[in-house]
C-alpha positions in Angstrom: 0.0 0.0 0.0 1.4 3.4 -0.9 2.0 6.1 1.6 -0.7 8.8 1.4 -0.3 10.8 4.7 2.5 11.9 7.0 1.5 12.1 10.6 3.6 14.7 12.5 3.8 13.8 16.1 4.8 16.6 18.5 4.5 17.6 22.1 3.8 20.9 23.8 6.8 23.0 24.6 7.5 23.8 28.2 6.4 27.4 27.5 3.1 26.2 26.0 2.4 24.1 29.1 3.2 27.0 31.4 0.8 29.3 29.5 -1.9 26.6 29.6 -1.3 26.4 33.4 -1.2 30.2 34.1 -3.5 31.4 31.3 -1.2 34.0 29.9 2.5 34.3 29.0 2.9 37.3 31.4 1.6 35.3 34.3 3.8 32.4 33.5 6.8 34.7 33.3 6.0 36.3 36.7 5.7 32.8 38.3 9.0 31.6 36.9 11.0 34.7 37.6 9.6 35.1 41.1 11.1 31.7 41.9 14.4 32.7 40.4 14.1 30.8 37.2 15.3 31.9 33.7 12.2 32.5 31.7 14.3 33.5 28.6 15.4 29.8 28.4 11.8 28.7 28.1 11.2 31.3 25.3 14.4 30.4 23.4 13.5 26.7 23.6 10.0 27.4 22.3 11.2 29.7 19.5 13.7 27.1 18.3 11.1 24.4 18.3 8.6 26.4 16.4 11.2 27.4 13.8 12.0 23.7 13.3 8.4 22.7 13.2 7.5 25.3 10.6 10.4 24.3 8.5 9.4 20.6 8.7 5.8 21.3 7.8 6.8 23.5 4.9 9.1 20.9 3.4 6.6 18.1 3.9 3.9 20.1 2.1 6.0 19.9 -1.0 6.1 16.1 -1.1 3.1 14.7 0.8 -0.1 15.6 2.6 0.2 15.7 6.4 -1.6 16.3 9.6 -0.2 17.2 13.1 -1.0 15.1 16.1 -0.3 16.1 19.7 1.2 13.4 21.9 -1.7 13.6 24.4 -4.1 12.3 21.7 -1.8 9.5 20.4 -3.3 6.6 22.5 -6.7 7.1 20.8 -5.3 7.7 17.3 -5.2 4.7 14.9 -2.2 4.6 12.5 -2.8 2.8 9.3 -0.6 1.3 6.6 -0.9 4.4 4.3 0.7 6.6 7.0 4.3 7.4 7.7 5.2 8.9 11.1 7.4 12.0 11.5 8.3 12.6 15.1 9.8 16.0 16.1 10.9 16.4 19.7 12.9 14.6 22.3 14.0 11.0 22.4 11.2 10.2 24.9 8.6 11.3 22.4 10.0 8.7 19.9 9.8 6.0 22.5 6.2 6.9 23.4 5.2 7.1 19.7 6.8 3.8 18.9 4.3 1.9 21.2 1.4 3.0 19.1 3.1 2.9 15.7 2.0 -0.7 14.7 5.2 -1.2 12.8 4.8 1.9 10.6 8.1 3.6 9.6 9.1 6.4 12.0 11.3 9.3 10.8 12.6 11.0 14.0 13.7 14.6 13.8 15.8 16.5 16.3 14.5 20.1 16.5 17.3 21.5 18.7 20.7 19.8 18.6 22.0 22.2 21.1 19.5 21.0 23.7 18.7 17.3 22.9 21.2 14.4 22.7 19.1 12.8 20.0 20.1 9.1 20.5 16.8 8.1 18.8 16.8 11.2 16.5 18.9 10.5 13.4 17.5 13.4 11.3 17.2 17.1 11.6 15.3 19.6 9.5 18.1 19.8 7.0 17.9 16.1 5.9 14.7 14.5 7.3 13.0 14.9 3.9 15.4 12.3 2.5 14.1 9.8 5.0 10.5 10.7 4.1 11.1 10.3 0.4 12.9 7.0 1.1 9.9 5.6 2.9 7.6 6.8 0.1 9.8 5.1 -2.5 10.2 2.0 -0.3 13.9 2.5 -0.5 15.2 3.0 3.0 16.9 1.3 5.9 15.5 1.0 9.3 16.4 -0.3 12.8 13.9 -2.7 14.2 13.3 -2.1 17.9 11.6 -4.6 20.2 9.3 -3.9 23.2 9.0 -5.2 26.6 5.4 -6.3 27.3 3.4 -6.5 30.5 0.4 -8.8 30.3 -2.1 -8.9 33.1 -4.3 -11.9 34.0 -7.4 -9.8 33.2 -6.3 -9.4 29.5 -4.8 -5.9 29.7 -1.3 -5.3 28.4 1.2 -2.5 28.2 4.2 -2.1 25.9 7.5 -0.4 26.8 10.1 1.0 24.3 12.6 1.8 27.1 11.4 0.4 30.4 8.5 -0.8 32.5 8.0 0.1 36.2 6.1 -2.3 38.4 5.4 -1.1 42.0 3.5 1.4 44.1 2.3 4.8 42.9 3.6 6.4 46.1 6.8 6.2 48.2 5.5 3.3 50.2 7.0 -0.1 49.7 5.6 -2.3 47.0 4.6 -5.8 48.1 4.4 -8.7 45.7 5.5 -12.2 44.9 8.1 -12.6 42.2 8.8 -15.8 40.2 11.8 -16.2 38.0 13.7 -19.3 36.9 11.5 -21.7 38.9 12.1 -19.7 42.1 9.5 -17.6 43.9 9.9 -15.0 46.7 7.8 -12.5 48.5 9.3 -9.0 48.2 9.0 -5.6 49.8 10.9 -3.1 47.6 10.7 0.2 45.8 9.5 -1.7 42.7 11.1 -3.2 39.7 12.5 -1.8 36.5 12.4 -3.9 33.3 14.6 -2.5 30.6 14.9 -3.0 26.9 18.3 -2.5 25.1 17.1 1.0 24.1 16.4 1.9 27.7 19.5 0.4 29.2 21.3 3.8 29.2 18.4 5.5 31.0 16.6 4.6 34.2 18.4 1.3 34.5 21.8 3.1 34.4 20.8 5.0 37.5 20.4 1.7 39.4 23.9 0.7 38.3 25.2 4.0 39.4 23.7 3.6 42.9 24.9 0.0 43.2 28.5 0.8 42.2 28.5 4.0 44.3 27.6 2.1 47.4 29.9 -0.9 46.7 32.9 1.4 45.9 32.9 2.5 49.6 34.0 -1.0 50.5 35.6 -2.4 47.3 38.8 -0.7 46.1 39.7 -0.4 42.4 36.1 -1.3 41.4 35.6 -1.0 37.6 32.0 -0.1 36.9 30.3 -1.9 33.9 27.2 -1.1 32.1 24.7 -3.7 30.6 25.0 -4.4 26.9 21.8 -6.1 26.1 21.2 -8.0 22.9 18.2 -7.2 20.8 16.3 -10.3 22.1 17.0 -9.5 25.8 15.4 -7.6 28.7 17.0 -6.9 32.0 15.0 -6.6 35.2 16.3 -5.1 38.5 14.6 -4.9 41.9 15.0 -1.5 43.5 16.0 -1.5 47.2 14.8 -4.9 48.2 14.2 -5.3 51.9 14.9 -8.5 53.7 12.8 -9.5 56.7 11.0 -12.4 58.3 8.4 -12.4 55.5 10.3 -11.0 52.6 13.4 -12.1 50.7 16.1 -10.6 48.5 17.4 -13.5 46.5 15.8 -12.5 43.2 17.2 -9.0 42.5 18.1 -9.0 38.8 17.9 -11.2 35.8 17.9 -11.5 32.0 14.7 -12.3 30.1 15.1 -13.6 26.5 13.2 -15.7 24.0 10.5 -17.5 26.0 11.8 -16.6 29.5 9.2 -14.8 31.5 9.0 -12.9 34.8 5.8 -13.3 36.8 4.8 -10.9 39.6 1.7 -11.2 41.8 0.5 -8.0 43.5 0.1 -8.1 47.3 -0.9 -4.4 47.4 -4.6 -3.7 48.2 -4.3 -0.2 46.6 -1.8 2.1 44.8 -0.2 -0.7 42.7 0.7 0.4 39.2 2.5 -0.6 36.0 3.6 2.2 33.7 6.1 2.4 30.8 8.7 4.8 29.5 8.2 7.3 32.4 4.6 8.1 31.5 2.9 7.8 34.9 -0.5 9.0 33.6 -0.8 6.0 31.2 -0.8 3.1 33.7 -2.4 -0.2 34.5 -3.7 -0.8 38.0 -1.7 -3.5 39.8 -3.5 -4.3 43.0 -4.2 -7.5 45.0 -5.4 -10.3 42.7 -3.5 -9.0 39.7 -0.7 -11.1 38.2 1.5 -9.7 35.5 3.7 -11.6 33.1 6.7 -9.7 31.7 8.5 -10.7 28.5 9.6 -9.7 25.0 6.7 -8.5 22.8 6.1 -9.9 19.3 5.4 -6.3 18.2 8.2 -4.1 17.0 8.9 -0.5 16.0 10.6 0.5 12.8 12.9 3.5 13.1 14.1 4.9 9.8 17.9 5.5 9.6 19.7 8.0 7.3 20.6 5.3 4.8 18.9 3.9 1.7 18.7 0.2 0.8 20.1 0.7 -2.7 22.8 3.2 -1.8 26.1 2.3 -3.3 
């Protein structure tokens, strides 16, 4: 099926969110500056983004019809085979978009190289149209990214491009039973992180930083290492497991691959949650009676790279 529409996915800038919160730009400025903040930085970020967005829309108009979609409406939007997706924003927006992309090619554009690292943003406004034209001509290369998947016993499920969090929505300890490699324990912890290869340099890395930081107080010449996950692997880590008469701390980390699964049964009467990629507002309830199975999803995301299949 030929590509008929480009769907531009964007998020509100920090300035737009502030104006929405305080009704006017003047009131937002007063609030930020009263707290000692630099309002000019919000303005500069907004202006750079709008310039990039306008450039992107103008260039797209010359090659394909397009419509713009705000991130907040993405969960209810249905992408089809005659779409291609153009994401403009931070890496996190790419991750969030990928979960709803249904395998449709994603051209990811960095709107501000001075502000965003762009690990998942191979294009900018000077070259993204090459990626778009490559998809339209079916002459492009892409990187296939796999998801982590949380499947509840009531049929609900949640995908994660970077990571899943399973735990309590507050700072109280999460209580649950965890089963891995034919072993089961009861836990009291700050929850679990399940990371994909794409997310291993994010939230998961902070857990390694903490572990090595504490260990280095007692171990001399410690050489920190970071996980290098393969495409068919997930890594789970239990945050701050507490050992007591009722709770254990033997299962604290592990690798999930192929058909290996992690099973967790909630022992929390309220406030249990599962969310992905740092989006706490898009969550599954995980209270007593809920059992979740974590593994590698069969669904994938297709991120367009800057190369063409037939390039010589």
